[in-house]
Backbone bond lengths (Angstrom), bond angles and torsions (degrees), N, CA, C in turn:
res aa  C-N    CA-C-N  psi(-1)  N-CA   C-N-CA  omega(-1)  CA-C   N-CA-C  phi
1 M - - - 1.408 - - 1.542 108.06 -
2 P 1.395 119.53 126.39 1.439 120.39 -176.92 1.511 111.50 -70.56
3 R 1.318 113.96 143.26 1.462 119.85 179.79 1.519 110.57 -90.66
4 R 1.288 114.22 144.61 1.494 120.16 177.66 1.491 107.41 -83.83
5 Q 1.387 116.15 145.34 1.443 119.50 179.13 1.558 108.64 -73.15
6 R 1.264 116.17 143.15 1.469 118.66 -176.89 1.545 109.01 -72.37
7 G 1.351 115.96 137.18 1.424 120.31 172.76 1.517 112.61 86.31
8 K 1.341 118.69 -7.90 1.502 120.91 -178.74 1.507 107.85 -114.32
9 P 1.278 119.89 136.84 1.472 122.08 174.18 1.543 110.05 -66.07
10 S 1.292 114.90 152.93 1.451 119.52 -176.11 1.539 111.92 -63.90
11 S 1.276 117.74 -30.48 1.483 120.01 -178.76 1.509 106.08 -123.14
12 S 1.350 116.89 82.03 1.456 119.34 -179.10 1.552 109.56 -71.93
13 P 1.283 118.88 142.46 1.478 121.35 -179.86 1.478 111.78 -67.49
14 P 1.320 119.05 145.95 1.420 122.34 178.67 1.518 108.19 -67.65
15 G 1.318 116.82 155.40 1.493 119.97 179.19 1.457 109.72 126.71
16 A 1.279 112.44 -173.29 1.467 121.07 -173.94 1.575 111.53 -82.00
17 S 1.267 113.63 148.88 1.498 121.28 178.39 1.525 106.00 -79.99
18 Q 1.297 113.03 168.50 1.485 118.96 177.71 1.537 110.64 -61.74
19 R 1.286 114.08 -35.54 1.457 117.75 -179.50 1.530 112.62 -69.07
20 Q 1.312 116.46 -39.41 1.439 122.47 177.22 1.545 110.70 -63.69
21 L 1.286 115.88 -42.32 1.483 121.07 179.19 1.528 109.92 -66.87
22 R 1.316 117.99 -41.90 1.463 121.22 -178.29 1.535 111.06 -65.92
23 V 1.382 115.12 -48.67 1.453 119.94 179.34 1.555 110.18 -64.33
24 G 1.328 117.54 -39.84 1.428 120.96 176.61 1.519 112.97 -57.03
25 E 1.328 114.82 -42.55 1.480 119.18 179.17 1.460 111.35 -67.84
26 L 1.385 120.69 -36.78 1.455 121.80 176.42 1.496 111.47 -65.80
27 V 1.330 117.92 -39.77 1.465 121.89 -179.40 1.602 107.65 -68.98
28 R 1.283 117.28 -36.46 1.471 121.81 -179.50 1.525 107.60 -64.45
29 H 1.275 118.56 -47.76 1.470 123.11 177.94 1.571 111.37 -60.14
30 A 1.313 115.59 -39.21 1.488 119.95 -179.27 1.535 110.26 -68.75
31 V 1.326 115.94 -45.28 1.485 117.89 179.53 1.499 111.63 -64.77
32 A 1.349 116.75 -40.58 1.497 121.30 177.44 1.490 109.87 -62.09
33 A 1.290 118.39 -41.71 1.473 121.05 -177.00 1.557 109.45 -68.38
34 I 1.261 116.99 -40.55 1.485 123.58 179.45 1.561 109.00 -60.71
35 L 1.334 114.37 -46.93 1.440 118.65 -178.20 1.566 111.48 -71.45
36 T 1.289 117.22 -32.84 1.458 120.50 -179.58 1.500 110.46 -72.32
37 E 1.343 116.86 -36.53 1.502 121.74 -177.50 1.482 108.36 -78.08
38 G 1.339 121.35 -8.94 1.431 122.83 -177.16 1.499 113.82 73.32
39 G 1.353 116.08 32.81 1.396 121.02 178.98 1.536 116.40 -67.83
40 V 1.324 114.41 -22.99 1.453 118.81 179.59 1.491 107.79 -96.22
41 H 1.295 116.82 116.10 1.475 122.13 -179.24 1.546 109.98 -96.26
42 D 1.335 113.36 89.21 1.477 118.94 -179.66 1.510 103.40 -139.91
43 P 1.386 115.23 132.61 1.463 119.65 -177.30 1.570 112.22 -60.31
44 D 1.265 118.25 -28.70 1.493 122.30 -179.09 1.521 110.60 -73.86
45 L 1.351 118.18 -22.24 1.427 119.44 -177.61 1.604 112.68 -100.06
46 E 1.300 115.38 -18.92 1.450 118.87 -177.89 1.514 111.61 -66.65
47 G 1.282 115.12 131.02 1.464 122.48 -177.58 1.516 114.51 78.77
48 R 1.305 118.42 7.51 1.481 123.03 178.39 1.477 108.52 -106.84
49 L 1.312 117.22 141.42 1.446 123.05 171.42 1.489 107.23 -99.16
50 V 1.322 117.87 125.38 1.415 123.55 -178.61 1.478 111.03 -116.95
51 T 1.297 120.86 127.17 1.495 124.54 177.19 1.490 110.38 -95.55
52 V 1.347 113.44 135.73 1.493 118.63 174.87 1.571 107.84 -115.52
53 P 1.365 113.88 91.39 1.454 115.41 -173.29 1.514 114.19 -78.69
54 E 1.401 117.66 -22.18 1.446 117.42 -173.25 1.521 109.40 -158.05
55 V 1.324 118.87 147.19 1.423 124.54 169.40 1.520 107.06 -133.03
56 R 1.321 116.14 128.31 1.455 121.51 -179.49 1.515 107.04 -111.05
57 M 1.336 114.67 133.26 1.446 121.62 -176.66 1.523 107.41 -106.72
58 S 1.338 116.08 147.22 1.466 122.42 173.84 1.501 106.81 -71.25
59 P 1.349 118.37 162.25 1.485 118.59 179.03 1.499 114.69 -60.60
60 D 1.299 119.77 -30.02 1.460 123.24 177.18 1.557 113.21 -86.83
61 L 1.321 117.96 0.05 1.475 124.42 178.63 1.480 112.87 63.25
62 R 1.297 121.48 22.64 1.413 125.38 -178.04 1.543 111.33 -100.52
63 L 1.337 119.45 -8.40 1.434 122.40 -178.38 1.543 107.55 -136.91
64 A 1.259 113.90 126.35 1.545 120.63 177.74 1.500 107.38 -115.86
65 T 1.326 116.80 125.03 1.425 122.70 176.21 1.569 103.68 -101.58
66 V 1.308 115.01 114.53 1.475 121.77 -174.62 1.555 107.05 -101.58
67 Y 1.328 115.82 117.86 1.452 117.50 178.40 1.553 107.94 -96.60
68 V 1.351 113.40 128.79 1.485 119.53 -174.13 1.510 108.97 -126.77
69 L 1.341 115.23 156.27 1.375 120.44 176.00 1.541 108.58 -152.14
70 P 1.356 115.53 120.12 1.461 119.46 178.56 1.520 107.07 -66.95
71 L 1.326 116.60 149.35 1.429 125.31 176.65 1.510 106.79 -60.04
72 G 1.368 114.98 127.32 1.478 119.99 -179.22 1.525 111.07 87.64
73 G 1.338 118.69 -9.15 1.456 120.65 177.96 1.548 117.27 71.64
74 E 1.327 114.97 5.91 1.494 117.35 -178.11 1.470 110.78 -101.43
75 G 1.318 119.58 143.04 1.402 124.44 178.50 1.553 112.36 80.02
76 T 1.309 118.68 30.48 1.458 122.17 -177.24 1.502 108.35 -64.68
77 D 1.293 119.90 -47.18 1.472 121.89 -178.74 1.499 111.80 -59.53
78 T 1.360 118.36 -38.52 1.429 121.51 -178.65 1.575 108.55 -68.67
79 V 1.326 117.43 -41.67 1.447 122.07 -179.42 1.516 111.34 -66.29
80 L 1.370 117.86 -40.44 1.412 122.18 176.25 1.500 114.43 -61.79
81 A 1.360 113.93 -42.70 1.458 120.31 177.61 1.539 110.12 -64.01
82 A 1.285 116.83 -44.57 1.487 120.06 177.93 1.548 111.14 -58.81
83 L 1.286 115.02 -48.95 1.466 119.53 178.82 1.489 113.09 -61.73
84 N 1.319 119.19 -37.40 1.483 122.56 179.26 1.564 108.00 -69.70
85 R 1.322 117.41 -36.47 1.513 119.14 176.30 1.524 111.99 -62.30
86 N 1.315 115.42 -31.58 1.511 120.46 -175.72 1.511 112.54 -105.11
87 K 1.352 116.03 24.11 1.452 120.62 -175.11 1.543 111.51 -65.09
88 R 1.299 119.44 -36.82 1.440 121.81 -179.10 1.564 110.99 -65.78
89 Y 1.300 115.17 -42.35 1.499 119.40 178.59 1.563 108.66 -64.33
90 L 1.277 115.38 -47.04 1.455 120.15 -176.08 1.577 111.48 -64.59
91 R 1.327 116.44 -35.64 1.439 119.62 174.77 1.507 113.90 -63.49
92 G 1.331 115.35 -43.69 1.435 119.24 173.76 1.513 116.40 -63.06
93 A 1.292 114.38 -40.83 1.482 120.40 -178.93 1.564 108.04 -68.92
94 I 1.325 118.01 -36.19 1.494 119.71 176.93 1.556 107.38 -68.00
95 A 1.329 118.94 -40.25 1.464 118.89 179.19 1.513 111.35 -60.65
96 H 1.291 118.56 -36.37 1.478 119.08 -179.20 1.554 109.12 -72.69
97 R 1.272 121.81 -27.70 1.426 123.54 -174.58 1.539 114.11 -93.24
98 V 1.316 114.64 -27.49 1.485 119.17 -177.72 1.496 109.13 -117.09
99 N 1.297 119.51 124.62 1.424 125.11 -172.09 1.529 108.69 -86.99
100 L 1.329 116.45 93.43 1.450 122.07 179.94 1.554 107.93 -126.80
101 K 1.331 117.51 158.28 1.394 118.21 176.84 1.487 114.38 -65.28
102 F 1.385 117.21 -36.55 1.443 122.13 176.52 1.535 106.11 -128.05
103 A 1.341 114.16 142.74 1.427 121.82 173.01 1.526 108.36 -73.02
104 P 1.339 121.31 121.94 1.454 118.23 -174.48 1.553 112.31 -71.97
105 D 1.268 113.98 148.47 1.522 116.47 170.27 1.527 104.59 -70.03
106 I 1.339 115.68 147.79 1.466 117.12 -178.23 1.503 108.73 -123.50
107 R 1.274 114.66 143.97 1.517 122.48 172.74 1.521 106.43 -133.05
108 F 1.280 113.91 149.58 1.468 120.66 -176.05 1.511 110.32 -113.16
109 R 1.286 116.56 137.16 1.441 125.60 175.76 1.522 110.73 -132.76
110 A 1.321 115.10 148.94 1.454 117.92 176.17 1.514 109.45 -78.56
111 D 1.349 114.30 138.56 1.460 118.09 179.84 1.512 107.14 -86.31
112 E 1.341 114.58 123.67 1.434 123.71 -173.43 1.538 112.40 -109.20
113 R 1.349 116.82 9.59 1.439 120.50 -174.28 1.558 112.59 -64.24
114 F 1.368 113.77 -38.90 1.450 116.99 -178.95 1.563 113.72 -67.18
115 E 1.316 112.29 -36.35 1.477 118.64 178.64 1.521 108.36 -67.22
116 E 1.328 117.50 -41.19 1.476 122.26 -178.61 1.540 109.05 -68.07
117 A 1.306 119.07 -38.40 1.451 120.59 178.41 1.538 110.32 -68.88
118 E 1.266 119.82 -36.11 1.498 123.99 175.91 1.522 109.96 -64.49
119 R 1.357 116.07 -40.29 1.429 119.50 -179.21 1.596 109.56 -67.16
120 I 1.280 118.63 -40.30 1.431 122.94 178.62 1.493 106.90 -65.21
121 E 1.356 119.77 -47.36 1.473 123.14 -179.41 1.527 111.06 -55.72
122 T 1.342 116.12 -42.07 1.450 121.23 -179.39 1.535 109.58 -64.66
123 L 1.353 115.51 -43.03 1.468 118.78 178.79 1.496 111.80 -61.16
124 L 1.326 118.42 -40.13 1.509 123.72 178.93 1.486 110.56 -66.01
125 R 1.275 121.10 -23.62 1.509 123.94 -178.78 1.532 111.81 -87.91
126 T 1.293 117.67 -7.96 1.447 117.83 -178.48 1.502 114.46 -65.36
127 P 1.392 118.22 151.00 1.465 116.81 -178.00 1.494 116.29 -60.13
128 Q 1.348 117.17 -32.34 1.431 119.08 179.16 1.482 111.15 -61.69
129 V 1.317 118.75 -46.89 1.480 124.55 -179.04 1.530 109.69 -64.40
130 Q 1.263 116.44 -41.69 1.493 122.12 -179.33 1.526 108.14 -62.87
131 R 1.361 116.71 -44.88 1.492 122.19 178.36 1.548 109.60 -56.87
132 D 1.391 116.11 -47.81 1.449 120.04 -178.25 1.543 111.47 -64.49
133 L 1.267 115.15 -37.24 1.479 119.35 178.32 1.514 109.55 -64.78
134 E 1.277 118.33 -40.36 1.473 123.05 -177.54 1.536 109.44 -68.82
135 Q 1.383 115.77 -38.96 1.442 120.30 178.46 1.544 110.52 -64.91
136 D 1.295 118.56 -40.19 1.502 123.35 179.20 1.492 109.37 -65.52
137 S 1.310 118.20 -39.65 1.467 118.40 -178.39 1.560 112.15 -73.53
138 D 1.319 116.82 -26.18 1.437 120.77 179.10 1.579 109.83 -75.31
139 E 1.328 117.10 -30.49 1.463 121.85 -179.55 1.511 111.50 -72.34
140 T 1.325 118.98 -27.49 1.450 118.33 -173.82 1.518 110.47 -94.71
């Protein structure tokens, strides 16, 4: 009969652990500070404001997926290419700011949450949805 681990529920919810979330937040703050201070000297990043809304860490904390979004959402591909070119510098700078046993490998992805939220908002404004909402309020 398999034994349950002490202190953990038998059916733990999927998702990140507290440690992953905490380290992800530390890395997010470090990347945001580096970009704000202008630590990355790249012509494609100069004069651009880049938002870092989230960093997701792998369970072993060796891979950090950094989600970025340029202000205004324009030039995302250019910003991602510039960040990928400077990945080695950023990894070293993160290692100096965040005290971890290993400096995590980093990869950059475009944050698409705002586009998804706008798509849902547009769907909710369609006449079909409005009609259904009106029918539901009439029934109650």
